[in-house]
N, C-alpha and C positions, 0 to 999 in steps of 0.2 A: 291614318289621317285624321281620326276623330280628335278634335282639339281638347285641350284641358278643360276645366273640370267637367265638361260635358261628355267627354269620351276621348279617345285617341289612340306601334312602333317597330322598330327593327332592332335586332340585337347588335351590340357593339362592345368591343373590349378596348380598354385603354391601351396605350402603346406598350406599357409594361407587360411582360410575359405573365399570363394568368397562372400557369402551373407553377412557375418559380415563386410567385407571390404566395400561392397556396401553401407551398412548403415553408416559406418564411413565417407564415402566420401560425404555425403549429404551436409555437411557444406561448403566444398570447392571442386568443381569439375571443372577440366580443360580438355577440349578436344583439343588435339594438332594436329598440322600439321607442316610441315617443314617451313611454313611461318606464319600462324596465330594461335593464341591460344585464347581460350575462357575460362575464369575463373568465377566461381560463389562464392560469399562470403556471409556468414550469418552475417547480420548487424541488429539485432533485434531492436535496438533503432531508426532506420530509419523508422519511422512510420507515416510520414505526408509528403505532397507534398513539403513543405519548407525544410524539412530534406533532402529529395531526391535531391532537387536543390543544397543544399550546398555540398553534397557528389559528385554530378555530376560535379559541377564547380571545385572542388578540384582535382578530378581524371583527368579531361581534361587537366590539366597543364602538364601531363606527355607526353613525346614523344612516339610515337608508339601506342597510344590508338586510336582505330578506332570507336567503338560504346560502349555506356554505357546505360544499362537498369536497373534503380533502380525500384524495385517493393515493394512499401510500404505496400501492403496488406500482403505480406509474409515475409517482412524484409530481402529480398535477393537482391544482386547486381550482375548483369552479365556484364562482361567487355570483349570485343574482342580487342586483342592487338597484335602488332608485337613482337614475342618472342625474336628477336635479339636487341630490343630497350628498353624493359622494362620487368618486371617480376611481379608475384603475390605479392611478398614481397613489392615491390615499390608501387603497387596499394593499398595494405593494409595500408601502411604508409600514403598515401594521404587520405584514408578514415578516419584514426585516426586523421589526422591533421584537418579534417572537424569537429572533436568533437565526433566521433562515434567509438564504439568498434567493432572490427572484431573478431568473436568467432571461435575457433577451425579451424584455417586455416592450417591444418596439411597434407592434402593429395590432390592429383588431379588424375583424371582418363583421359587417352587419348587413342585414337584409331589411329593406324598407318596402312596405306595400304602397304602390302607386297605381290604384285601379284604373284611373283615367288615362294612363300612358299605354295606349293600345295600338300604336301605328308607328311607321318608320319616322315620320316627321316629328311625332311626339318624343320618341326616344332620342332623336337627334338634338332636340332642344335641351333635354335633360343632360345628355352627354356633354354638350358644349358648356352648360352651366357647371357641371362637375369638374371640367377641365380647369376652371378658374379657382378651384379650392386647392391651395398649394399642398395641403397635407394628405390628399388622396393619392394612394399608390397605384391602385387599379380599380376598375369598376366594370360592371356588366349590367346592361339593361335587358329586361325580359318582357317585351310588350305582350307576348302571348299569355303570360300569367300576371302581368301587371306588377312586376317586381324590379327593384334596383338593388344589386348586391355590390357593396363597396368595401374596399380594404383601405384603411387610412392609419396614419401614424398616431402615436400616443398623445401628441400635442393637439390633435384635432378632435372635436367632440361630435357626437351624433347630431347635436342640434345644428352644427354648421353644415353637415351633409343635408339635413332636412331643409335648412334654409336655402341651400343651393337648388334643390329639387323644386321647392315652392317658388323660387325665383325664376324658374323656367315656366311657371304657370300651372303647376300640378300639385294637388294636395297629397300629403303623406298621411295615410290613415293610421289608426292606433295599431301598428304592426307588432305582433308578438315577437318573442325572442328567438325564434328559429325560422328558417326559410320556409319550411312546410306550412307553418301557421301564417306566415306573411302572405303566401300565395292564397291561402284560404281566405284571409282577410280581404285581399284584393278583389276576390270574386264576390264575397258576401256583401261587401260595402257598396257594390255597384248596383245602382237602381235600375229598374227596367228601362230599356231603351225608349219604349213608346210612352212612358209616363214621365220622362225627364223634362226638365225645364226647356232644354233645347228643342225637344219635339213639339212642345206647346208653342214656342216662338216660331218654329218652322211652319206650323199650320196657320198661325195668325198671319205670318208673312205671305203664305200662299193665298190667303183670303184677300189681302190687299192687292196682290198681283192679279187675281181674278177680277176684282172690282175695277182695277185700272184697265184691263182688257175690255171690260163691259163698257166703260166710258169711251174708250178709243174706237171701238168697232160698232157698238150698238146704240149708245146714248151720245152720239156725236154732237147733237145740238146742245147737250148739257156739258160737253167737254170744253168748257170755256176757260179763258185765262183767269186764273185765280191767284197768281202770285208772281213775283219777279225776284230773280236771284242773280246778283252781280251783273245786272243789266240784261239778263235773259228772262224772257217771259215763260211761265210754266203753266201748262194745262192741268186740268183736274187729274187726268190720267198720270201725268208726270209726277204730281204730288203723291198720288197713291203708290206709284212705283218707288219713289224715294222713301216713303214710309215703310214699304216692304223691305227695302235695303236696310233701313235703320233697325227694324225688328230682328231680322235674321242675321244682319251683318255685324251686330255688336259683338257677338262671340267670335266671328271670323276676324274682325279687326283686333280684338283683344289678343287672340292667339297669334295674329300676325305681328303684333307689337312685341310679344315675347320671343317670337322667331327672330325678329330683327335685333332685339336686345342680346340674344344669344348667338348671333351670327349664323343662323341656320336658314338656308334657302330652301324652305319646305313649302308644302301645298298651302298652308295657312298664309304665309307671307305672299306667295304667288297669287292667291285668290284675293287677298287684300289689295294688291297692286292692280289686279285685273278689274275689280269692282270700282276702285278709285279712278282708274284710268278711263273707264267708260263714262263716269260722271264728269270728270275733268274735260274729256274730249267733247262731251255734250255742251259744256259751258264755253269751251274755246272755239269750236268749229260751228256751233249753232245747229248741228243736226242731232236731234234727241236720241241718246243711247241709254235713256233711263230704264227702258224695258229690258235691255241687255244686262244692265247692272242688277236689276231686280231678279231677273232670271238666274243670273250667276249666284246671287246670295241664296235664293230659295232652293234651287236645284242642288247647290253644293251642300246645303244643310241636310237635304234629303239623302244625298250621297253619304254624308258623315253618319247619319242615323243607320243607314243600311250597312255601312262598314262596321259600325260598332256592334250591330246585331250579329253580323257574321263572325266578328272576333269573339263575341260572347259564346257563340256555338263552339268555337275551338277551346275556349277556357273551360266550358262546362264539361268537356271530356275529361279534363284533369280533376275538376271538382267532384265528378262521380267517384273517382278513386278516393278522394279525401272523405267523402261521405260514407264510405264503407264502415268506418269505425264509429261505434256509438259514442255519444257525449257523456253518458253516465254508466256507472257499474253498481251492481248490488254486491256489497262486501260484508263478510261476517266479522263483526267486531264486538268484543265483550259479550259474546253469546247471542247477539242480535244481528239481524240483517238490516243494513242501512244503505241507502242510495247516495252515492257521492259522485262528483265529477271524475272522469277518468284520470285527469291530471293529479288528483289527490290519492290515487291508488299507488301503492309502493310495492317493491319486490318483497315477496313473502306473504302478501295479503291473500286471503281466500275469497275468490269471487264466485258468486252463484249465478248460473245461467240456466234458465228454464226453456222448455221447448218453444221454438220460434224466435228466440232472442239471438242477437249477435253476440259473439264472444268479444269482450271489450279489450282484452290484453293477451299477449303471448303468455303461455303457461303450460303446466303439466296437470293432467287430470288426477285428482286425489280420490274422488268418489263419484260413482255413477257411471252409466254407460249410455251412449247415444251415437246416432249417425250424424256426422257433421259435414255440411256442405262447404267444401274448401275452394269452390270455384273462384271466389273473389281473389284468392291468393295464388293458387296453383293452376287454376283453369280446369281442374278435374270435373267432369260432368256428373260423376257418380259420387254420392256422399260416402265418406270414409268412416268406418266404425271406430269409435274411440272408447277405450277402457282405462282404468287406473294405470298411470305410468306413461300414457301416450302424450305426445306433444300437440298442442293446439295453437292456432294463430289468431291474432286480433283481426276482426273484420269477417271471420268465417261465421256460419250460421248453424246453430244447434237445431237440428231437425226434429228430434223425437224426445229423448230422455232428459232427466235432470242431471246437471253436472256441477261438481265443485272443483274449482281450478286454482292451483297455487300459482301466483303471478311470478314470472321469471325475468321480466324486463320492464323497464320504465315505459311510460306512454310514448315518449319521443324516440325510443330506441327499439320498438318492436318491429317485426318483419314488415308490417304494412307501412309504418312510418318510413322505414328505410326505402321501401319501394317508391313511395310518393316522392321522397327527397331525391332519389336517383333519377326518377322521371323528370323532375324539375331541373336537376343539374344537367340532364342530357341536352338541354338547350345550349349549354356552353360549348359543346363539341360540335362546331359547325361543319357542315358537309363542304366538299370542294365546290359544289355548285353554288352554295350559299355565299362562300367567300368570293366566288367570281361575280355574283350578282352585286354584292356590296362594293366591290371594286368598280364594276361597270356603272353603278348608279352615281358614284362620285363624279363621273365624267358626263353622264347623260344629262342631268339637270342643267348645268351651265351651258352645254352645247345647245339644248333646245331653247333656253332663255335667250341666248345669243341669236338663234334663228328667228325667234319671235320679234326681237328688236329689229332685225334686218327686214323681215316681212312687213312690219308696221311702218318702217321709215323709208326704205329704199324705193319701192314703187312710187309713192307720192313725190318724193324728192327728185328722182331720176326720170320717171316716166310721166309724172303729172297726174297720177291716179288719185282717186278720192281718198282723202285722209280718213274720214270716218270708217269707210269700208275696210281699209287695211289695218286700221287700229283695232277693229273688231277681230280681224284675222290674227293679229299679234296677241290680243288678249286670249283668244282661243288656244293659241299655242302655249301661252303661259299656263293654262289649265292642264295641258297635256305634259307639261315639263316635270311634274312630280312623278317619281318612279315607284310610288307606294305599292301598286298592284304586284309588280314583279319582285319588289324587295320582300314583301310579306309572303310571296308564293311558296318559298321553301320552308320558312319557320312553321307555317300552319300545317304544311304537309308532314313535317317531322313530328310536331306535337300530336297530330291526329294518329299517325302510325305508331308512335311510341306508346301513347296512352291506350290505344286499342290493343296493342300487344300485351301491355301490363294487365289489362282486364281479362286477357285470355291466358294468363300464366307465363308470359314471356317478358323478361325484363331486359330492355335494350338500353345500354348505358350512354348512348349519344347518337346524334343524327349521323355522325361520320360512320359509326358502326352499322347503322341501318342502311346507309348507302353502300358500304363495302360488302355487306352480306348479300345484297341483291346482285352484286357483280361477280361473286366468286364462281369459279368454274370447277373446283374440286373440293371435296369434303373428306377429311380424315376423321375416323371414329375410333375411340378407345373401345376395347372389348368389354372388360370387366366393369360392371356398373353402368355401362352405356348401352351396348347391344344386349348384354346379359344383365340379369338382376343384381349380380354381385353377391348372391347368397346361394351357397351350396345346398342342394336338395337331393334326396334319394330318388332315382328314376327307375331302377330295376332291382328286384330281389329274385334270384334264381335259386331255389332250394335243390340240394343234391343228396344222393345216398339216402333216399327215403325220409328226408327231413321235410317239414312243412315250412312255409314262409314265416309263420309265427316263431317256429323253433330258431330259425336263422336270425330273425330280428332280436329275439330275447338274448341270445348269446352275444350278438353284436352290441346290443345296448350295454350289457354287463361289461364287456371288454373295453368299450369306449367311455364308460362312465367316469373314469379317472384320467382320461386323455384330455389334453388341451388343444388338440388339433381341430381346425375347422371341419374336416371331414367327419371326425368323431361327433362334433356338435350336430352336424346334419343328420347323422344316423340316429342319435339319441332323440332329436326332435321328431323325426319320422316315426320312431317306435312309440313315442308318447302319443302322437296323433292317432296311431293305430291301436292304442290301449294295450300295448305290450309291456308287461311288467319286467323288472330287472332282477336277475338272480343275485345270490350272495357272492361278493367278490373278495378274493384273498390273493396275496402274493402277486400284486400287480407289478408289471415291469414294462417299461417302454424301451424298444430297441430302435435307436435312432436311425431314421432313413429306411426302416423296413416295416415295422409294425409294433404290436403290443402282445403281451401274453399275461394270463392270469388264471387263477383257479376259480371256476364258476360252480358253486354248490359242490366243491370238493374235486372237480374234474378239470384238468389242465386244458385250456383253450388258447387259440391263437387267432389274430386278425391282422391282415397286412397285405402287402403287395404280392402278386403271383410269384415273384422271384424269392420272396421270403419263404414261401411254402416249398418251392423247388429246393432251396437250401436245407429245408427240414427233411427232404427225401421223398416227397410225395410225387406220384406219377400224375402229371397234369394233362396227359394226353388221353387217358381213359378214366373219366370220372362219371359215375352213374347218375343219370338224371332221376328226379323224383317221379314216381309213377303211381304210388299207392293212393287210393282214395280219389283219384282223378285230380290231384293237386298240381300235376305237371303244368308248367306255365307255357304260354304261347312262345315265349322266347326260347324255352327249352326245346320245344318241338322244331322251331326253325333252325336251331343250331345242332341238332343231333340227327344224323342221317338215319340211324336205326331206332330213334325215338327212345332210347334207354341209356345213352351215354354221350358225354360231351368231350370234345378235345379243347381244353382250356387254352393251350398255347397257340394252336393254329386257328381256332374258330371263335370261341366265345369271347375271350379277352380282347383280341385284335378287333373283332367286330364292334364291341362296346367302345373301345378306345377310338375307333374311326369316327364315332359319333360325338367325339369330344368329351367322353366320360372318363372318370377315374374309377378303377376297379379295385375292390377290396374283397379278399377271400376270408372266410370264417371257417374254422375247423378245430378238431381235437388232435391229439397225438396220433390217432388211428385213421381219421378220415376227414375229408373236406365236406363241410356241412352245407355251404352255399356261397353264392357270389352276390355281392352288392355293388351296384354302380351308382356313382354320385356325380352330379354335374351342376354347373352354374347355368340355370335355365335361361333360355333366350326370352327376352321380353315379348309379351304379346304385342303384336303389331309391328315388331322390328322389321320383318321382311316387307310388310306392306309399306312402311314409312320409306324404306330404301327404294322400293319400286316407284313410289310417288316422287321422290327426289329425281330419279332418272327421268320420269315423265315430264317433270317441270324444267328439265334441261341441264341438270348437273352432269358434267362430262365424265367425271371419275369419282368413285367413292372407294376409299381405301380403309381397311381396318388395321390399326396398329395395336400390338399387344406384346406384353412380356411373357405370355404363356407359350407352351411348347408348340412345335410345328404341327403335330397331329391334331391337337385340339383346335388350334387356330384355323387349320384347313377345314375341319368339320363345321365350325361355326360359320366361316365365310361362305361355304357351299350352301348352308341352310338359309342364310339371310339374303344372299344374292349380291354381295359387294363385288366390285370389279377386281380387287386385288387385296391381298393381306400380307402383312409383314409380322413375323413372329419372333419371340425371344429377344425383344428390344429392351435395352436399358433406357432411362429417361433421356440421356444425351443422344442416343440413337433415334429416339422419336423426334427430337429436334432436328436432326439431320434429315430425317424422312420428310418433315414439313418443309424444310428449305428446298429439298429436291423437288417436291411437288409444286412449290411456288415458282420454281424456275421453269417448270413444264407448263404451268397454267397461269392465267391472269387472276391470281388471288386464290387462297385456300383457307377454308374454315376448319377449325379443329374442335371437336366436341369430346369432353372428358369429364372427370369428376370434380374438377376445379381445384384439387389439392395435389394429388399425385401427378397429375399431368400438367402442372403449372408451367414448367418450361416450354412445353409444346404449345400450350394455350397462348403464352406470351409471344411466341415466335410466329404463329399463324397470323394471317391477315385479320381474321376474326376469331377470337377465342370464346367458346360456348361452354358454360358449366351446366352439368346435368343435375337435376334434383336439388336446386339451391335453396328451397324454402327453409328458412330458419338457420341457414349455414352462413355465418358471417364471412368466412374466408372465401367461399365461392362467390358470394355477392360482391365482394370487394375486388377479387382478382380477375374475373372474367369480363369480357366486353359485353357479352349477352348471357343471361342465365335463364334456363328452363326451370321454372319453379317447382315442377313435379317431375317424377320419373316417367315421363310420357314422351316417347319418341315421335308421336304423331304431331307434336308441336314443331318439329324440325322442318317438315315440308311446309307447314303454315308459316313459319318464320321466313323461309326462303321465298315463298310466294308473296308475302306481305312486303318484304324488302325489295323484291323485284318490281312489284306494282308501285311501291313508294317512289322508286327511282323514275318510273315512267310518269307518275303523276307530277313529280317535281319538274321533269323536263317539259311536260305539257304546259304546266303553269308558267314556267319561265318564258318559253318561246311564244306561247299564245298571247300572254300579256304584253310582252315586248313587241311582238308582231302587230298587235292591235294598235298600240301606241304609235308605231312607226307608220302604219297605213293611214291612221287618222291625221297624224302630223303632216304627212305628204299631201293629204287632200285639202288641208286648210287653205293654202295660198290660192287654190283654184275655186274656192267658195263651196266646196262639196261638204264641208263639216261645220254645221252651226255650233254655237256655244253650248246649247243644251245637249247636243250629242257628245261633245267632248266631256261634259260633266257626267252625264248618265252612263255613257258607254265606256269612255276612256278611263274614268275614275271609278265610280260606284259599280258599274257593270262588271269590270274586270276584277275588282276586289271581291265582289260576291261570287264571281265565276271561279276564281282560284280557290277561295275558301270552300265553296261547295264541292269542287273537284277533290280537294284534300279530304273532306269528310267522307268521301267514298271508301277510304281505307278502313274506316270503322266497320264496314259491312263484310270485310274478309274475316272468316272464322275458320278454326281448325277443322279439317275433315275428320270424321269419326274413323276409328280403327276397329278392326274386327277383333273384339275381345275374346272371341272363341278360337282365334287363330292359335294353334299350339305348334311349337317347334317339333319337327319329327325326331 
């Protein structure tokens, strides 16, 4: 409800389908500002470097062109230009003069920073103004971030859009060329609530109200007739009350004028009518209602200041994300270190990051070692060690050492920028409750206004009641007719929940997904890469026939050194970590589906499945366990009744496989030297996370995997899922999701975001695991866990569930309060000051404060010492 330019919305979309228009604008997209525009053109014939060169040289001839980025791999051209010097049409003509066709340059999409548009009534005025611009195809107002995103045809300029917004009474600031920066501009340009001109006028108005009350109740002898207005005599107190109206009311009347001009029956227009009505009634009926008019103007201004303050709190939660990335970076250029704005850093530059500094760009470590705090991106509480070759993200913090990083993405395309952009875009996906509130509010205001007219007119006309008394009642109802509190109740809750989740390493792509996640009754989980780490590791080494563990590992490393199998990679990595050297390898041969053979230091050796060794003629039922030198392992003792021999077929191998492990035997032509077990380790905390989900009320947790039945059963038993389904192909996972959805009211699927894409798309909510830096996962999933941390799943479910509760509380409490107050007005129980402070400001503050509670929900810690059996 905060009026223009002192403050001020609700979200709204044009009648055109947003998603359809988004697809239509892929060929030409322009992000505008009051100075710079960026336009993208589809030029499919520009498919080679020389083609790009011709296009670039042609476009450079235009005045006002700043940067040109031809991308031959996608056939697109991006041009940054001064909007007052050239246009997309002129750029397209230059492309065509270079000999290339520009396809479908019909639309552009721009984001405008409108920081004072911060309430439902403000957004309504802007929307009605944009409706009058014929070239606008679709638009979206975002009062929670102070943005307007509009898609308009090529015949319409950004200046026309700006003019329409300003015609609604709101200033468009110098918004940058992308939506993320536009939101930042909207927040940064907004002055402090309590230092604003409206605040100053409010306090001055309050002073005149106090003086008027002083004359009316205490200085009665001095409260003499001092003026006459249209035949009505005015006391000193009356004059002071009218001055108070003039000081505080000028902004109210200004905004009411814009509301009337744009056909928007909002709080500004209703308050203008109410204040004017009180003054007119005083003049017409002779009973002074100047105090009521002054009270309305003063208290409503206070209400607007409080609402603007509460909206700033919601905006600041998003601003905190934007502030994670530094504004400057130290770059190595020409042998020197120079400090430049991050926007000037390009892919391939080497940035220097010292201890305690934030990493400015996504990149790869070239030199140095350090622990990096990745909590701003992934939510990980423990710093991650980074060495040359490791990936780092913009906005993370270098804790200890010196790092040199090669930049791998532009400033606007790094992981943090994509997160901020997606959090902003999440406002577009409205929840079902928000859609209900928007529909309801369109009926609520006219009904209450009609009720106000009847209350003000019918009792005096029909029953002979006092006109002044019931006019005041009618004016009070006008104050209650604005639905701002319950219209804003859902958006602020969504923004609070989504930004809080982003700061804890969980990216939620829309309010509808936040709402849906809190209502799911079943969760399906992929095994590999989700419940398990997705990386094979050696879990057991059992030496046999008087060999040592080192002997077995040395032979295994040699045999697997030329293998390309993941199991071989795991064995080699384990041997390296154990400082086991490799023998000389000759005559290597891979036997498909069975194993490998090679000469190690001149002696023939084999490694492979137990069946491979059975085919070679070995007796797997009586294999001697190692006993010399006390090297015998605990596993050996458990598996050998006589403590000197193992039955591999009936004991050792089945026991290892029952634990979900893959068994590899190592031996020569004469004897089996040892057994190595390899497994995909269960993530620390997986069992605890699943238990927490059960405790939070998830009815069924199912593991879906393409792995074999025995391994799936072993993992399922260890982590505590309710059910598992093994040996599934991708389409079978989709069928499983559909079946679960029929059995439960909503199902969430968590997977790696790529291999499980069909199942993720089929589920009510698709959740990608470990999505930091992964474009595909960020784009395809409804929700992305930015780190490989399953503890974020119970947090996500709890946050979503609580968000649904908060949204319901906000909607019904604000609506109920308005209803109770409205019903009490005709009986004289609700004075005007109560309608303003409780029905308007109080409820707006209440719903915003309630929404901010979501930021206090944090992920519960997991037991990092928890080790799968």
